[in-house]
C-alpha positions in Angstrom: -13.7 25.1 4.4 -10.7 24.7 2.1 -11.5 22.6 -0.9 -9.8 21.6 -4.1 -12.4 22.9 -6.6 -10.5 21.8 -9.6 -10.6 18.1 -8.6 -11.3 15.3 -11.0 -14.8 15.2 -9.6 -15.8 18.3 -11.4 -14.2 17.6 -14.8 -15.8 16.1 -17.8 -13.7 12.9 -17.5 -11.1 11.3 -15.3 -8.4 11.8 -18.0 -5.4 9.8 -18.9 -3.6 10.4 -15.5 -6.4 8.7 -13.6 -6.8 5.9 -16.2 -3.1 5.2 -16.0 -3.2 5.2 -12.2 -6.0 2.6 -12.0 -4.3 0.5 -14.7 -1.1 0.4 -12.6 -3.1 -0.6 -9.5 -4.7 -3.4 -11.5 -1.4 -4.7 -13.1 0.7 -4.6 -9.9 -0.5 -7.9 -8.3 0.3 -9.8 -11.5 3.9 -9.6 -10.5 3.1 -12.5 -8.2 3.2 -14.8 -11.2 6.9 -13.9 -11.9 8.3 -13.7 -8.4 8.9 -16.1 -5.5 9.4 -13.4 -3.0 7.9 -14.6 0.3 7.0 -11.0 1.3 4.8 -10.6 -1.8 1.6 -11.7 0.1 2.4 -9.1 2.8 2.6 -6.4 0.1 -0.7 -7.6 -1.2 -2.3 -7.3 2.2 -0.9 -3.8 2.5 -2.5 -3.0 -0.8 -5.8 -4.3 0.5 -5.5 -2.1 3.6 -4.8 1.0 1.5 -7.8 0.4 -0.7 -10.1 -0.3 2.3 -8.9 2.9 3.9 -9.4 4.7 0.6 -13.1 3.6 0.5 -13.7 4.7 4.1 -12.0 8.1 3.4 -14.0 8.5 0.2 -17.2 8.2 2.3 -15.9 10.7 4.8 -14.9 13.1 2.1 -18.4 13.0 0.6 -19.7 14.2 3.9 -17.0 16.7 5.0 -15.4 17.8 1.7 -18.5 18.1 -0.5 -21.3 18.7 1.9 -19.6 20.6 4.8 -20.8 18.4 7.6 -18.1 17.4 10.2 -17.8 13.8 11.4 -15.5 12.2 14.0 -17.5 9.0 14.2 -17.1 7.2 10.8 -15.3 4.4 12.6 -18.7 3.5 14.0 -20.1 2.9 10.5 -17.0 1.1 9.5 -17.6 -1.2 12.5 -21.3 -1.7 11.6 -20.3 -2.8 8.1 -17.6 -5.2 9.4 -19.9 -6.8 12.0 -22.7 -7.1 9.5 -20.5 -9.1 7.2 -19.0 -11.1 10.1 -22.4 -12.1 11.5 -23.9 -13.0 8.2 -20.9 -15.2 7.3 -20.6 -16.8 10.7 -24.2 -17.4 11.7 -26.2 -17.3 8.5 -23.6 -19.0 6.3 -23.8 -16.3 3.6 -21.0 -16.1 1.0 -18.7 -13.2 1.6 -19.7 -11.3 -1.6 -23.4 -11.3 -0.7 -22.8 -9.6 2.6 -21.2 -6.5 1.1 -24.3 -4.9 -0.3 -26.2 -5.8 2.9 -23.5 -4.0 4.9 -23.8 -1.0 2.7 -27.6 -0.9 3.0 -27.5 -1.2 6.8 -24.9 1.4 7.2 -26.8 3.7 4.8 -29.9 3.3 7.1 -27.8 3.9 10.2 -26.3 7.1 8.7 -29.6 8.3 7.4 -31.2 7.9 10.8 -28.3 9.6 12.5 -28.6 12.4 10.0 -32.0 13.5 11.3 -30.9 14.6 14.8 -27.7 15.9 13.2 -29.8 18.4 11.2 -30.0 20.6 14.2 -26.3 20.5 14.8 -23.5 22.3 13.0 -19.7 22.8 13.4 -18.2 21.6 16.6 -21.6 20.5 18.0 -22.0 18.0 15.2 -18.3 16.9 15.6 -19.0 16.3 19.3 -22.2 14.2 18.5 -20.3 12.0 16.0 -17.4 11.8 18.5 -19.7 10.2 21.0 -20.9 7.8 18.3 -17.4 6.6 17.8 -16.9 6.0 21.5 -20.3 4.3 22.1 -20.4 1.8 19.3 -17.3 -0.3 20.3 -18.7 -0.4 23.9 -22.2 -1.5 22.6 -20.6 -4.3 20.7 -19.3 -5.7 24.0 -22.7 -5.6 25.6 -23.6 -9.0 27.1 -27.1 -9.1 25.7 -25.7 -9.2 22.1 -22.4 -10.8 22.9 -23.7 -14.1 21.4 -23.8 -12.4 18.0 -20.8 -10.1 18.2 -18.5 -12.3 20.1 -18.2 -9.8 22.9 -14.7 -8.6 23.8 -13.1 -11.5 22.0 -14.8 -10.7 18.7 -15.5 -13.2 15.8 -13.0 -15.2 13.7 -13.9 -15.7 10.1 -12.8 -18.0 7.3 -10.8 -16.1 4.7 -12.3 -16.9 1.3 -10.3 -18.8 -1.3 -9.8 -17.5 -4.8 -11.8 -19.2 -7.5 -9.6 -21.8 -9.2 -10.1 -20.4 -12.7 -8.5 -17.1 -11.6 -5.2 -18.9 -10.8 -4.6 -16.1 -8.2 -3.4 -16.4 -4.6 -5.9 -15.6 -1.8 -4.3 -12.2 -1.1 -4.1 -11.4 -4.8 -7.8 -12.2 -5.3 -8.8 -10.2 -2.2 -6.8 -7.2 -3.5 -8.7 -7.3 -6.8 -12.0 -7.5 -4.8 -11.0 -4.4 -2.9 -9.8 -2.7 -6.1 -13.0 -3.4 -8.0 -15.2 -2.1 -5.2 -13.0 1.0 -4.8 -13.3 1.8 -8.5 -17.1 1.3 -8.3 -17.3 3.5 -5.2 -15.3 6.3 -7.0 -17.5 5.9 -10.1 -20.7 6.3 -8.0 -19.4 9.3 -6.0 -18.0 11.0 -9.1 -21.3 10.7 -11.0 -23.3 11.8 -8.0 -21.1 14.9 -7.7 -21.5 15.8 -11.3 -25.3 15.6 -11.2 -28.0 17.6 -9.6 -27.5 16.0 -6.2 -23.8 16.9 -6.2 -24.4 20.5 -7.1 -27.0 20.7 -4.3 -24.6 19.1 -1.8 -21.8 21.5 -2.6 -24.2 24.5 -2.6 -25.2 23.6 1.0 -21.5 23.3 1.9 -20.7 26.7 0.5 -23.7 28.5 2.0 -26.6 26.6 3.5 -28.9 29.6 3.9 -28.4 30.7 0.3 -29.0 27.1 -0.9 -32.3 27.0 1.0 -33.3 30.3 -0.5 -32.7 28.9 -3.9 -35.2 26.1 -3.2 -32.8 23.3 -2.3 -34.2 21.0 0.4 -31.2 21.2 2.8 -32.7 18.7 5.3 -33.2 16.0 2.6 -29.7 16.4 1.0 -27.9 16.5 4.4 -29.6 13.3 5.6 -29.1 11.6 2.2 -25.4 12.6 2.2 -24.9 11.3 5.7 -26.6 8.0 4.6 -24.5 7.6 1.4 -21.3 8.5 3.2 -22.0 5.9 5.9 -22.9 3.3 3.3 -19.6 3.8 1.4 -17.7 3.6 4.7 -19.6 0.4 5.6 -18.4 -1.2 2.4 -14.8 -0.5 3.6 -15.7 -2.1 6.9 -17.2 -5.2 5.2 -14.0 -5.6 3.2 -11.9 -5.2 6.3 -13.8 -8.1 8.0 -13.3 -10.3 4.9 -9.6 -9.5 4.3 -8.5 -9.6 8.0 -10.9 -12.6 8.8 -11.4 -11.2 12.3 -13.5 -8.5 13.9 -13.3 -7.2 17.5 -14.7 -4.0 19.2 -11.2 -2.7 20.0 -10.4 -2.7 16.3 -12.8 0.2 15.8 -11.8 2.8 18.4 -11.7 6.5 18.2 -8.1 6.2 16.9 -9.5 4.6 13.7 -11.9 7.6 13.2 -9.0 10.0 13.7 -7.0 8.0 11.2 -9.7 8.4 8.6 -9.8 12.2 9.2 -6.0 12.4 9.0 -6.0 10.6 5.7 -8.7 13.0 4.4 -6.8 16.1 5.4 -3.4 14.8 4.2 -4.8 13.7 0.9 -6.8 16.8 0.3 -10.4 17.8 1.3 -12.9 17.7 -1.5 -10.4 15.9 -3.8 -11.3 12.4 -5.1 -7.7 11.4 -5.9 -6.8 12.7 -2.5 -8.7 9.8 -0.9 -6.3 7.4 -2.6 -3.3 9.4 -1.3 -4.8 9.5 2.2 -5.5 5.8 2.2 -1.9 5.0 1.2 -0.5 7.5 3.7 -2.3 5.9 6.7 -1.0 2.5 5.9 2.5 3.4 4.9 3.2 5.8 7.8 1.7 3.5 10.4 3.8 0.6 9.1 7.0 2.5 8.6 7.1 4.7 11.7 8.7 2.0 13.9 11.3 1.4 11.1 12.1 5.1 11.0 12.4 5.2 14.7 14.9 2.3 14.7 16.9 3.9 11.9 17.1 7.2 13.8 18.3 5.5 17.0 21.1 3.7 15.1 22.1 6.5 12.8 22.2 9.3 15.4 23.4 6.9 18.3 20.4 7.9 20.4 20.2 6.5 23.9 16.5 6.0 23.9 14.0 5.0 21.2 12.1 7.7 19.4 8.3 6.9 19.9 6.8 5.8 16.6 3.7 8.0 17.1 6.0 11.0 17.7 7.4 10.5 14.2 3.9 10.1 12.8 2.9 13.4 14.5 6.0 15.3 13.2 5.3 14.1 9.7 1.7 15.4 10.0 2.9 18.8 11.3 5.4 19.2 8.4 2.8 18.2 5.8 0.2 20.6 7.2 2.8 23.4 7.3 4.1 23.0 3.8 0.9 21.6 2.2 -2.0 23.1 4.1 -4.5 22.0 1.4 -3.1 18.4 1.5 -0.9 16.5 -0.8 -3.2 16.9 -3.8 -3.7 20.6 -3.1 0.1 21.0 -3.0 0.5 19.1 -6.3 -2.3 21.3 -7.9 -0.7 24.5 -6.6 2.7 23.4 -8.0 1.1 22.5 -11.4 -0.6 25.8 -11.7 2.6 27.7 -11.0 4.5 25.7 -13.6 1.8 26.1 -16.3 1.5 29.8 -15.4 5.2 30.3 -15.8 5.2 28.6 -19.2 2.3 30.8 -20.3 4.1 34.0 -19.2 7.4 32.9 -20.9 5.4 32.2 -24.1 
């Protein structure tokens, strides 16, 4: 499996590039104090969506990129996290912030339990098992016996939380910072895990499971734990999705969502932590701009028919995979190595 071995996860520190990036993400919403642009709140919502997708992709990356297990069903854990938050807020009256750790714990348990039967599966067999999970969960959420809790086909409507008065932030600004803080916390947890003994064991299993077992690594334990942690992180993304959108419904967590997470992971760069951020931004930006590109092409080239938005999405993916087979971060890393090597040879 292609992996970016020189990612920030394996270095001694995040470095000034990562620090600058996180600072820019934190400073961006403050522009709302100096602008009266009515579309600002929309941009804040897009920022929330990018960070939520980033968290979900981070969980998937931990499983696929750093442990070598394949999953096409992380939309199921995303749904479990979202519904955990929605049910606790709607029926138990819990504050939104208290539901997030509960969603993470429940999704960790679900992923850990699913990891046991998955121990006997590898490759495309594991992909098929997780594929069925992604298909089954949305249908189970519509089941009449639990429709009183899940809202059935219609889903559940939530109240979007207001920003505390002392912050002087708008609702979408505040929710953006909530997503940003939890994204940073998730990256910090995963980064420290990867740099420790557990991370080295996970990557040893990814590289050669039999050799890792021969060296005394408990492959069953680390595989199930990785599945659990991966599902827990993705569940946090689902909880944030329920809070920011203020609505959950089974049809929001289809197989298409699971494929989107996988696309974001591959586009950003497998086994690259910064690649998760790139992949999260890619999903939101491309899905929101495909129709605009389609309209522009129709007008510019005087086309008789509309160009399907999903066709543009697919073409962009093909081009990216052709020119950057290791993802965007892999392409950037390759370019950087070529430039530094050229400088060294010239010196």
